[in-house]
VEXNUGU-649589 format. One record per atom (N, C-alpha, C, CB): x, y, z; residue in one letter. Coordinates in steps of 0.2 Angstrom, whole numbers, padded with zeros to 4 digits, always signed. Glycine has a CB too. Example, Ala and Ser with C-alpha at 12.3 -4.5 7.8 and 13.67 -1.06 7.14 Angstrom:
! VEXNUGU-649589
+0066-0028+0039A
+0062-0022+0039A
+0066-0016+0039A
+0057-0022+0045A
+0064-0011+0035S
+0068-0005+0036S
+0064+0000+0039S
+0070-0003+0029S
***
This chain:
! VEXNUGU-649589
-0244-0104+0407X
-0243-0106+0417X
-0246-0098+0417X
-0233-0108+0422X
-0250-0098+0423X
-0254-0093+0428X
-0251-0091+0432X
-0260-0095+0430X
-0249-0086+0436X
-0245-0084+0441X
-0249-0080+0445X
-0239-0080+0439X
-0248-0083+0450X
-0250-0077+0455X
-0249-0076+0460X
-0254-0075+0456X
-0248-0069+0466X
-0244-0067+0469X
-0248-0068+0475X
-0242-0062+0467X
-0243-0070+0483X
-0247-0073+0489X
-0243-0070+0493X
-0249-0082+0491X
-0245-0066+0497X
-0241-0063+0506X
-0242-0067+0508X
-0243-0058+0511X
-0234-0070+0509X
-0233-0077+0515X
-0229-0074+0520X
-0229-0085+0511X
-0232-0075+0526X
-0229-0073+0533X
-0225-0077+0536X
-0233-0070+0538X
-0218-0077+0537X
-0214-0082+0539X
-0212-0079+0544X
-0209-0084+0535X
-0210-0084+0549X
-0205-0081+0556X
-0198-0080+0552X
-0203-0089+0564X
-0195-0075+0555X
-0188-0071+0553X
-0184-0078+0555X
-0185-0061+0558X
-0185-0080+0557X
-0179-0088+0561X
-0180-0092+0551X
-0187-0097+0571X
-0186-0094+0551X
-0186-0099+0544X
-0186-0095+0539X
-0192-0104+0543X
-0188-0090+0538X
-0184-0087+0533X
-0177-0084+0530X
-0188-0084+0532X
-0175-0083+0535X
-0166-0085+0538X
-0163-0092+0533X
-0166-0088+0549X
-0166-0097+0534X
-0164-0105+0536X
-0167-0106+0527X
-0171-0110+0545X
-0172-0102+0524X
-0176-0104+0516X
-0170-0097+0512X
-0187-0101+0515X
-0167-0095+0514X
-0162-0089+0512X
-0156-0091+0511X
-0162-0084+0516X
-0155-0094+0514X
-0147-0101+0515X
-0148-0105+0512X
-0146-0105+0523X
-0156-0109+0513X
-0154-0116+0508X
-0153-0113+0501X
-0160-0124+0508X
-0159-0110+0500X
-0160-0107+0492X
-0152-0106+0490X
-0164-0099+0492X
-0149-0101+0491X
-0142-0100+0490X
-0138-0106+0491X
-0138-0094+0495X
-0138-0111+0496X
-0134-0115+0494X
-0137-0122+0488X
-0131-0117+0501X
-0144-0120+0486X
-0143-0124+0479X
-0144-0121+0473X
-0146-0129+0478X
-0141-0114+0475X
-0141-0111+0471X
-0148-0110+0465X
-0136-0113+0469X
-0153-0107+0468X
-0159-0105+0466X
-0163-0101+0469X
-0163-0108+0466X
-0169-0096+0466X
-0170-0089+0469X
-0173-0093+0473X
-0173-0082+0466X
-0175-0087+0482X
-0180-0092+0485X
-0186-0092+0482X
-0182-0091+0493X
-0188-0090+0479X
-0194-0090+0476X
-0197-0096+0474X
-0192-0087+0472X
-0190-0098+0470X
-0191-0105+0466X
-0191-0111+0471X
-0183-0107+0461X
-0185-0111+0477X
-0186-0113+0483X
-0192-0116+0488X
-0184-0108+0484X
-0198-0110+0486X
-0202-0111+0491X
-0208-0115+0487X
-0203-0104+0495X
-0207-0113+0480X
-0212-0115+0475X
-0209-0124+0475X
-0212-0110+0465X
-0204-0125+0476X
-0203-0134+0475X
-0205-0137+0482X
-0195-0137+0473X
-0204-0134+0486X
-0206-0136+0494X
-0213-0136+0495X
-0203-0129+0501X
-0215-0132+0493X
-0223-0134+0492X
-0227-0140+0488X
-0225-0128+0488X
-0224-0138+0481X
-0226-0145+0476X
-0223-0151+0481X
-0221-0144+0467X
-0218-0151+0485X
-0216-0160+0488X
-0220-0160+0494X
-0206-0161+0491X
-0224-0155+0495X
-0227-0154+0500X
-0234-0159+0498X
-0227-0146+0503X
-0238-0156+0493X
-0243-0157+0491X
-0243-0163+0488X
-0245-0152+0487X
-0238-0162+0487X
-0235-0171+0482X
-0238-0177+0486X
-0225-0173+0481X
-0234-0177+0493X
-0233-0181+0496X
-0239-0181+0501X
-0227-0179+0499X
-0245-0177+0502X
-0251-0177+0505X
-0254-0181+0499X
-0254-0169+0506X
-0255-0178+0492X
-0260-0182+0488X
-0257-0190+0488X
-0261-0179+0479X
-0252-0190+0488X
-0249-0198+0489X
-0253-0201+0495X
-0240-0199+0490X
-0251-0199+0501X
-0253-0200+0506X
-0261-0203+0505X
-0252-0194+0509X
-0265-0199+0503X
-0273-0198+0504X
-0273-0206+0497X
-0278-0188+0500X
-0268-0205+0492X
-0270-0209+0486X
-0271-0219+0489X
-0263-0206+0479X
-0264-0219+0494X
-0262-0226+0498X
-0270-0224+0503X
-0251-0226+0503X
-0273-0222+0508X
-0277-0222+0510X
-0284-0226+0507X
-0276-0217+0512X
-0284-0220+0502X
-0290-0223+0498X
-0288-0231+0496X
-0291-0217+0490X
-0284-0233+0493X
-0282-0238+0490X
-0284-0243+0494X
-0274-0239+0488X
-0284-0240+0501X
-0282-0249+0508X
-0288-0248+0509X
-0276-0249+0517X
-0290-0243+0509X
-0297-0246+0510X
-0302-0250+0510X
-0300-0244+0509X
-0301-0251+0500X
-0303-0254+0495X
-0299-0263+0498X
-0302-0249+0487X
-0295-0263+0500X
-0292-0268+0500X
-0294-0276+0504X
-0286-0265+0501X
-0292-0283+0502X
-0295-0285+0502X
-0291-0290+0504X
-0299-0284+0499X
-0289-0290+0513X
-0284-0296+0518X
-0282-0300+0515X
-0286-0300+0523X
-0290-0305+0514X
-0289-0310+0514X
-0288-0313+0508X
-0293-0313+0517X
-0288-0307+0501X
-0286-0308+0494X
-0278-0309+0495X
-0288-0301+0489X
-0277-0304+0498X
-0269-0302+0498X
-0265-0307+0501X
-0268-0293+0502X
-0268-0308+0504X
-0265-0317+0508X
-0263-0322+0504X
-0271-0323+0512X
-0269-0323+0501X
-0270-0328+0498X
-0263-0328+0493X
-0277-0329+0495X
-0263-0321+0487X
-0258-0321+0483X
-0251-0323+0482X
-0258-0318+0481X
-0249-0321+0490X
-0244-0320+0495X
-0241-0325+0496X
-0245-0318+0500X
-0247-0331+0497X
-0246-0339+0501X
-0243-0342+0493X
-0255-0344+0504X
-0245-0339+0489X
-0243-0343+0483X
-0240-0342+0477X
-0246-0345+0481X
-0236-0334+0480X
-0231-0331+0477X
-0225-0335+0477X
-0230-0325+0481X
-0224-0336+0471X
-0215-0339+0470X
-0216-0348+0471X
-0208-0335+0479X
-0220-0349+0472X
-0223-0359+0473X
-0222-0359+0465X
-0234-0361+0478X
-0217-0366+0465X
-0215-0369+0458X
-0211-0364+0454X
-0222-0372+0453X
-0207-0360+0456X
-0201-0356+0450X
-0197-0358+0457X
-0202-0344+0446X
-0192-0361+0451X
-0182-0360+0456X
-0182-0352+0456X
-0173-0363+0449X
-0177-0352+0459X
-0175-0346+0461X
-0172-0345+0454X
-0170-0345+0467X
-0171-0337+0450X
-0167-0336+0446X
-0162-0332+0448X
-0168-0334+0441X
-0155-0331+0441X
-0150-0328+0445X
-0149-0321+0445X
-0146-0330+0443X
-0149-0318+0454X
-0148-0312+0454X
-0156-0311+0461X
-0149-0308+0444X
-0156-0316+0464X
-0162-0317+0467X
-0157-0318+0476X
-0167-0325+0463X
-0152-0320+0476X
-0148-0322+0481X
-0148-0317+0485X
-0142-0324+0479X
-0151-0318+0491X
-0148-0311+0498X
-0140-0310+0496X
-0148-0314+0508X
-0139-0303+0500X
-0131-0302+0500X
-0129-0307+0505X
-0128-0295+0501X
-0122-0309+0506X
-0119-0316+0510X
-0121-0309+0519X
-0107-0319+0507X
-0120-0303+0520X
-0120-0301+0525X
-0128-0303+0529X
-0118-0294+0523X
-0133-0305+0524X
-0139-0304+0526X
-0141-0312+0526X
-0142-0298+0522X
-0138-0316+0527X
-0136-0324+0528X
-0137-0325+0536X
-0128-0326+0526X
-0141-0330+0537X
-0139-0332+0544X
-0134-0335+0547X
-0141-0334+0545X
-0132-0333+0552X
-0126-0338+0553X
-0127-0341+0560X
-0118-0334+0553X
-0124-0349+0561X
-0128-0352+0566X
-0124-0351+0571X
-0129-0359+0564X
-0130-0352+0576X
-0128-0350+0582X
-0128-0344+0587X
-0124-0352+0581X
-0131-0340+0582X
-0131-0332+0586X
-0139-0331+0584X
-0125-0324+0583X
-0138-0330+0593X
-0146-0327+0594X
-0145-0321+0598X
-0151-0333+0598X
-0150-0319+0599X
-0153-0313+0604X
-0155-0315+0611X
-0159-0309+0602X
-0155-0310+0614X
-0157-0312+0621X
-0164-0315+0620X
-0157-0306+0627X
-0169-0313+0619X
-0174-0315+0618X
-0174-0325+0614X
-0176-0308+0613X
-0168-0326+0611X
-0169-0334+0610X
-0170-0333+0602X
-0176-0338+0613X
-0171-0328+0599X
-0171-0325+0591X
-0167-0323+0589X
-0176-0321+0589X
-0167-0325+0581X
-0161-0320+0578X
-0165-0314+0577X
-0159-0323+0570X
-0158-0310+0579X
-0161-0302+0575X
-0158-0298+0571X
-0162-0297+0578X
-0160-0296+0565X
-0158-0293+0560X
-0159-0287+0557X
-0159-0297+0557X
-0154-0282+0558X
-0156-0274+0560X
-0160-0271+0552X
-0146-0268+0563X
-0162-0267+0550X
-0166-0263+0543X
-0157-0263+0538X
-0170-0252+0546X
-0151-0264+0540X
-0146-0267+0535X
-0146-0274+0533X
-0140-0265+0538X
-0148-0276+0537X
-0149-0283+0536X
-0140-0286+0539X
-0151-0285+0525X
-0139-0285+0546X
-0133-0285+0550X
-0136-0291+0556X
-0131-0276+0553X
-0132-0294+0559X
-0137-0296+0564X
-0134-0290+0570X
-0136-0306+0565X
-0138-0291+0575X
-0138-0284+0581X
-0136-0290+0586X
-0147-0279+0582X
-0133-0286+0588X
-0127-0291+0598X
-0133-0288+0600X
-0116-0289+0604X
-0134-0295+0602X
-0142-0295+0609X
-0140-0290+0615X
-0143-0305+0614X
-0133-0288+0616X
-0131-0283+0621X
-0131-0275+0620X
-0126-0284+0622X
-0132-0274+0611X
-0130-0268+0611X
-0138-0266+0611X
-0126-0267+0605X
-0143-0269+0613X
-0149-0265+0613X
-0150-0258+0617X
-0154-0269+0616X
***
């Protein structure tokens, strides 16, 4: 592996936070910065990959495939929703619809 040096100018407060984080993680400051940069580059590449893939997508084909997904196949063991996600009769939000949070628990209409 080829190594190179790069003079990195950081705000003193950021450098201090990095030093604390490296100490908490039990790694060298240089290693922490290398991992952080690698994670950021990976995230950017992943974003670009999905952007490029989505530009080639055909929405009508996607909807057609989703429409037929699961048709004619009985549910198998393990397909059940957790009990807390199941709808309870008579519970409605202020707009008249049932409301489910990201965690699958119903939200009360007056808690918004």
